Structures are given as structure tokens and as C-alpha cells.
N, C-alpha and C positions, 0 to 999 in steps of 0.2 A: 511693632520691633524694638524691641527696646535694648541697649548694646550694654553689653556689662566688661569690663577688660579688667584683668588681674596687674599687680602693682607690688614692689618691693618695698614693704613697709616699713617707715624706721619706727623699733618700738622700744619700749625700753625693756631693761633687762630683765630674766625672772627674778631675781634676788628684790628687785626695788619698784615693781610696776604699780605693786598698791602702794606706795607712796609717792610716784608720780605720778597719777591719774588724781583729776579732778572733777571737780561739776563747772557748770560755765562762770565765764568770772563775775557774772551779773549778779546769780543767785546766792552767792555771799555776802552776808553784812558786810563793811569795814571792820569789824571787830571781827566777824570770824576769818576773812580773809589773812588779815594781819596776823592771827593768833597761828593758821595753820603754815604762812611763812616765817615765824619766829622759831618754831619749832621743828621745824622738816624743808631741810636745804633739798631736797629729791622732788617739790611739788611742782608740777605744772604752772601753777601760778606765778612762780618766779620769773617764767619766761615771759607770760602775757602780761606781765606787771612790772616793768623793768625800773621802773622808776622807785622802785621800793627799794632797789641796792643805792640809792643816792638821794634817799629821804625827802623826795619831792616829786609833783604833779608835772608829769611828762606828757603832753599830745602830740596828735598830728603826726610826720611823717618823721619826726626824730623822735618819737616813740615806735615808729614802725620800726626803725632800722634799729634799734634796742632789744626790741623783741627778739629780731633777725641775730643779732648778736648773743643774748644769752641763749636763743638754740643752739648755735655752734658750739657753745660752751659747752653745753648739756651733751653734746654728739663727739667734742675732741674729750672730753672727760669720763666717757663709755657709757652715761646714764642711759644713751642712746645707741643702738646697734641698728644696722639695715640689713635685712633681709638678701640672701644670694637669689632668689629667684622669685618673678612673677609669680604673686599667691594669690587665692582668694583667703578669707579667712572665716572659720562657721565661728561665730558669735554666740555666747548664751547667755543670757542674764536672770538672776533668780532674785526677787525681789522679795523685801521680810513678810510681805501678802501671799506668798509663795506663788506669784503672778511668775512664769516662765515666758520668756521669749526667746525665738531660736532665729538665726536669719546668716546672713553673708554678707560679709563688708567687702566692698569689689569700689572700682570705678566709674562712677555712670558718665553719661555721653552729654556735653553742654549743647549737642548740636540737637539732642533728644529731647531737650528742657526746650531750645525754641521752636520744636517743630510739634510740641505741645502731647508729645509721646508720652513726656514725663509731666505728668498737670498739679496742677496749681488750687488751691481753694481757699487764698487769705490771699488779699491785696498785699503789697509789699510798698514802702516807702522810697522813693527816689533816692533821695539823699543819704540813708540808712545805705544802699545797694551802691552808692558810688564811694562811701567811705570804707564798707567791706571790701571792696575792689583794691581800692588803694594800698590798704592794709595788708590785702592777699599777694599784690601786684610786689610788695616789698619785701614779705617775710618769705615768699617762696613754697607756702606749706598749707595743705587743712589739718588740722589737730583733732576734729571731730566730725564726726560722719554727720551727712543730711539723713535722716530717719523717711524711708520712702517703703511703700507698700507695695505687695503682688497679689493679685489669685491665688489661692492655694494651688502647689501643685503637688505631686505626688513623686517625679522625679527627683524636684531638690530637694523633696523632704527625706527620701531616702538616700541621698548623697549625706545631707547634716547630720544623719543618726548613724550610719556607717562610719563618719568621719570620729562621732563624738563615740564611738567605742575605743578609739587608741588614745593614750594618755595625752591631755590638755598641756599646748607651749606653757601657760600657767593659769593661775586659780587664785582669785584674788578677793577678799572682800573687804567694801567701803564702812565706815564711820554710820551710814543711814542705812547698814545691816543689808545692802543689796550685792550678791555675789557673782563675780563675772569670770568668765572660761573662755580662753580662745586656744582653737584650733588654727593651723597652717593647710593650708590647699594645692599642692603644687607638681600634683602627679596632673599631665596634661591629659589625660583622658577624661580626666572629675573635670579639668577646669573645662575643657571644650562641650561635656554633656551640662554643664550648669549655663555658658554660653548660649547653646542652642535652646533649651528653653526659655531662657529670657529672650532672646531672639524671635519666637514664636508668639510673644504679648504684646496686644496691640498699644497698650496705655500702662504705665505703672502712674502711682500718686505720691504725692510728698504729703507725709503725714506733720512733720515736724523738719523745720528749717527752709524756709520759702526766701529770706533774706541771703542766708549763704548761698543757696543752688542761685539763685538771682544773681548775684554780687560774681559767680562765679562763672556763668555766661556771659556776663559782661566782659571783664577779664581776659575771657577765651575769644571771645572778637576783638577786643583790643588788641592782643598778642597775637591773632590772626592778619589782622589789617599791615602789622608792624613786620612781619616774616614772608620776605617773598618768596622763601622753598617750604609756603606752609606744605604739608600733606595730610591733615587732619588725624594723624598718629600721634601727635605732642603731645606729650601730659600735659600739657596748660588744655589740651579739647575735653579732659574732664573732670570731675570732682568725687571726691571720695563721701560712699555712700553708706547706710544699715539698710538691710532691705529683710523684712520679714514679712511673714503670709498674712494676711488680710485676719484671719483666723484669732491672731494672736495677738494685733495691735488693741491696744484697752485705750477709750475712750470716756473721758470723766467732763462734766458740766464746769463753767466757770460761771458762778453765781453773782449777782449786780449790788451794787450800793450806791446811792444817790445821798448828796448831804442837803439836801432842801426840797422843799415841795414847791419851788415853782413860784413862790407867793400863796398858793393855797393853802386852806385851813384845813385841817385833818378829815373832816366832813364835805369839805367842797372836794376834795381830791376821791374818797371813796363814790361820791356822788359821778364824776364824770367815771370811774373806773366801773360800774353799775352798767354805766350805758352799750360795754362790751364783753362784761364778766359777768360771771353767774357765783357772787360771793359768799365766802360761808365764814364766821370768826369762829376760830380754833382757839381764842384764851392763850390760854398758859403752853395748849397742846402743839408740842411740835409737829408742824406737815412737811411730810418730806413728798413733794409728787411722783410720781408714777408712769402716767401717762402725756402722749403728747399733748400740748397746748394748754395744759394744766400747769399753772405756777404758785410756788410759794410766795408768799411777803411776809416780810416782818415790819410792823407798825406800831410807833407809841406803846408798846409793850406788850404787843398780842401778835399770835399769827393768823394769817387769812390763807384761804384755799382758794384760789381764781381759776377759773375754769371757762375757756374763752365759749361765749355764746354762739352754737353753730352757725347762725343765720349771719356773723359777723366773719365768718373764714372763707375768705376767697384767694386762692392763689393760682397763678398762669405757671410759674416756676417753681424749680424746686428750690431756690431761693426763697420766697414767699412764704414757703409750707416751712422753714426752721421757727424754731421757738424764738432764738436769739432774735432773730428778724420781725417777728412777731411782736415781740416785746416790747423792739424799737419802733417797729411802724405804729403801736397803738397806745405805747405808754410813754415810753421814754422821749419820742422826739414832740409829737403833738400836747400833750398833757407837761411831763415835767419839761418841755424845752431843750432837751439835750439833742442838738444837731447834727455837731461833730463827734463821733464815740471816742476818736483816737485822742484827741486832743481836748477834750472840753473837762476840767479840772474838776466839774461836779460830781462824776463818775469815776469809780472806782472797781477791781475785780476782783471776787477771792474764789482763789480752786475749791476743786469737793475734797480735797486732804484737809482742809480747815472747816468744811462744813455748815450746815445750817446754826451753829452754836457759835462759830465766827461773828453771823452776821447780827446774830442777838444782842453780842458783847458789844459790838461796835455801831450799833442803830441805841444801845440801851444807855452809853456814853455819851452819846450826842454828837459824836463825832459825824455820823452821819441818819438822815432823817429816816430813808426806808429801806430796806433789801430786800432782794427778788430768786427766789431759789428755782432753777430750770431744769428737767429733766436732760440729761445727757444726748448727744447729736450721736446719731450711729453711723458705720461705716456706710451705709448704701448710701445714706443721706451726704455724707460728705461727697461721696465719688461723685454722686448726682450733679450737685453745686459744680466739682470740678469740669464733668463729660457738657454740663450748658455753658461753659467760660465764664460762669460767674464767681466771684467771690464772698463768703462768709463775713459778716460784722465782726470786729477785732473781742478775742477772747471767746471765741465759740466753743473753742475745745484744751483740752487739758489730755496730752496724749500723753499716755504711757510705752516704751519703757522711755527715761529720760538716760541719754548718754553721757560718757568720760572723756574729757577730752586729755590726750596725750597717752593714750594706749596704743593705739595705730598712727601714722601721719603719713600724711600723702605729697611727698614732693612734687614739685612741674615748672 
């Protein structure tokens, strides 16, 4: 019984929305970030990087207060305006590969997160949860939705399509050549129909934004305890989400790169692998695995196909059947000595946009000793792990769409 509520979004004006919208702060290099801030006074990066104004690095609570100040300045300068009526927002993204994503932006329930109606499939780090909770508590807004996915629904799909027949509130294209469209849904009947359909859903799933949702739930719990007149309807009980049907979610793989062979020679390493894989040397022929439990390996200038020996495959949970977990259980941990996938500096990850060519380049350059390519995890595998209350290894999925900050803002 998922709860979704409309809200009065704070939004950039139509004329400058494309200048305001930004990728997540961490996705830019320092040079990219500074270039955008030098030449674009409207970029949302000016809000989340307030120390730039003073040419210094500012951290912690001091930084959070400056973020709040920059945000209020944008509102005072009418860069942002607030909608008059609580609304849902139909949001469409068409990326440069012509993948189309259609969904609804609304406020989802922190209580649903706590009750596992909103299910997660990734571990979160407590220190990051606490840090972002403090950030949210000071700034008072969500600027980037959590990405959630729900079972395909004909009623919601019909509402989305009917809404999209109208003129969009805005349409803009980013430098990455993805085009964004937004329509406002403030009709009471349409809002109720959307809410009723989500009320029928026992479960929706986090696709991207585990730390943001966890931090929002922590903040809701804290603010509830500090409010003797708590009703459950206060804005802090919700967090902004972009909900898209499962059929439109795109899931890609993260490949693995390891810096050394844990003291093994190439021959010793291959011998240990031979105990669990059928190994085929592809030489210079790029091998892209297409089946579960098949892996690509690039080692010492050559590609290898690794196909797991059937007698070695034993899985009692959905997690143990995941290729990312299998690679950890039979190669990364016992052979290469990588015990902590989150903190070991010997392993790094390369998502599918970079491809196997990047693995080859990095291994050939001697930065890494070996690279592994995987088959993408699918939505059913992701849901199965979440339904069993388990969590995937880090960097198991690279998920599209990637959302922009500052397009819709939820104040709490």
C-alpha cells in the first residue's frame, strides 16, 4: 500500500530551466564543475558548492548553511518559483540513445521506507546517512528525486499519455544530449486516480538513491521525535521521488578492475581459475559475455572467456546466484584477497558506458593487472534480492535514467 502525495514544487522558470539543471555534484570533475560555474550564473552547482563564491573549501554545518543561503538567494532573484497548487509532475527523458523514460514525480513516504513497502537492494553506509541527514535538516529541501520503480500499470500509463498530449511546462536539452520534459498534474481527479493505483501496490523498489532515501527516513524519525504535535502529514514525513514503470528501467553492468594478482604469477592465477571456470583464450578478440555465469577477463594483453563449471554453481538465495556475488565469492575474495569491496583500494569499477575497451586500456597501461566484464543484472534479480531482505555487492548495477538536480525541488 504505497503512499504517494502531491506537493508544491519549487521550479526554475521556463526560460532558464536548462541553465539551472545540473548533474549530481560528484559526477563532475573539478575542471568541469568550475567551468560551468564560471560561465553559467544560474547553474544549481552554485547552490551546492557555495564555497566557490569565496574561493575556498567550506565543509560541514557551515557549508550546509551557505547552501541554504544560496538557495534563498535564487528564490529572491526569481530563478525559482513555487507552484500554487500541490501537484504531481509527469516527467519524460529521452536520452541520446533514444531510450525513453516516462514517470511521475511525487512525494513518497518515509514510513513506507521503514515498513519495507519501499524496498532496497543496496547497503548504505551509516556515516553517509548521518551526514546527509544533517545536510537535509539544515538546507530544508530535496533537489534530486530518488529513483523508484513500480510494476507496469495501465491506469497510470494512460494518465501519463493523456497528460503528455498537452503542452509541456518546459522542455530542455542538456549537454549530454538528453532531453527533459515536464507536465504538471494538478487536477483533483487525476491526482486521486494516481494515488489510488499506488495504494494498490504492496511494494515499490528503489532503483537509485539508497543513501538519499535512508537519510530522509532518518530525518523524518528525528523531526517526529522533536514535534509533540506530530500528525504524520508534515512534509518532513516524505521525500521526493521519480517513479517509473519497471519495463522502462535500464540496467547495465559495472565491470571490475583489480590492481594486482595478490602475489600470484599469471600461470598460478589461471590455474586457480581453472578449478571453477572453463577457460577459453580469445587472444585479441574482444569477448562480451551474453549469458549468466559467463565472464570476460582481460589479462596480460589477452581476452579470456570464463564459463562457470556447472558442478561449482550452488545458490540457496537470490544473492548467491548474482554474477557480482559469484565473482566475489570464487575469485575476488579467495584468490585475489579482496575482502571488503567497499573499502579495498585494490579494486575499482567501470560502468558499461566505458565498455571493455576501457578495461583493456587500463590493464595495458599497467594501472591494473586484470579486468572482468559481466552480464547486466536484470530487474527480476534486483527485486528478488530486495524481497529476500538481502543486499547486492557495491556497484552491481548502473541504472538509467540519471536524474538532474534543481528541476523540481521539494521543501520540507
